[in-house]
C-alpha positions, 0 to 999 in steps of 0.5 A: 599944251603944258609939258607937266602932265599932272596939269592935265585932268585926263592924265590924272584920271587915267593914271589913278585908274591904272594905279588902282588896277595895278595895286590890286593885281600886286597887292599894293606894291605896284610901280609905274614904269612907262605910260603912253597916252594917245589923245583922240581929240586934241584940245577937248575940254571934257567934264571930269565928272562925266568921264569914264575910264575902262582899264583892262589887263593886257598881260601879266607875269609874276612881276610885270603888268601891261594895262590898257585904258580908254577914257570915254565921255558920252560914249566917245573915246577921248584918250587911250593909254597903255602902261607898264607896271612892275611889282615893288620888292 
């Protein structure tokens, strides 16, 4: 596995979806502070076009947002992620 997370399609799919949710919550002024991704199935080669991401807001304050995402393919959880976002000033 590469140490460059951008090389992994699951990372890009999850972060792009989280970024969309965070920027929606903070009117386009969100910044990623921390992300934790747990792979459910190691070395799983999935079809990016069939992948589905479900992201939910776990907690929100006026300048901090906690998101949780699940990456699914064919109804199976491939990866789960949690992240911390802040509002840019």
